[in-house]
C-alpha positions, 0 to 999 in steps of 0.5 A: 317430780311430775307425779309428787306434789311438785307437779314441776311439768305443770308448772314448768307449762303455766310458767311459760304460759304467763311468760309468753303472754307477757312477752307478747303483751309487752310487745304490744301484742294480744295475751292470746298471741303468747298463749298460743306459742307456750302451746305450740313450744309445749307441744314441740318440747314433749314429742313423746306426749303420753309415751312417758308423761301419761298424765301431763295432758290431762293435768293442764286441762285440769288447770285450764278447764278448771281454773282458768275458764270459770274465769269467764263464767264468775259475773254468769255464776254470781249473778244467778247466786244474786238472784237467788238471794233476791239481791240483783233483779232478774232483769239485771242478771240478763243483762250482765249475762248479755254484757258478757256474751255480746263481746265474746260473740261480737269482736271476733265477727267484727275483727274477721270483718274488718281485717278481711281482704277482698282480691282487689286489696291483692292486686298490685296497682300499676302506676299512672302511664304503665 
C-alpha cells in the first residue's frame, strides 16, 4: 500500500512525528526534540533504506519541504503579495521579514550562550578545610 493513494508508510511516519512531538510537549520539552526522536525511530525501523522502499525518503522530504517548511515562510510570501497589491507599505514588509528572521538567528545563539559551560563549571568544588 506504499505506492497507492493510501501512502501508508508516509502516513505512519507523519503520525509518528505528531505523536512524538505531542509527547515531548506533554512532558514540558520542545516539540523539535520529539520530531528528532521520530526521525531517529524511522531510521531504526527502516534499516534497509532504499532497498525495498526506494521512494520513501523522497516522499518524506516532499512532505517536509512541501508542507511543513513553507509555514515558516507564509509571512514573507503574504507580505510580498500585500506590497504588490498596495495593501502593505514596503517599510512594514521589511519589519515583518525582520521580525521573522531575528528570532531564527538570535534564539539559537542566545540559547547556546546561556547553556555554554566553562571549564570552571565542571570542576568539582572541594568543601572548605579539605
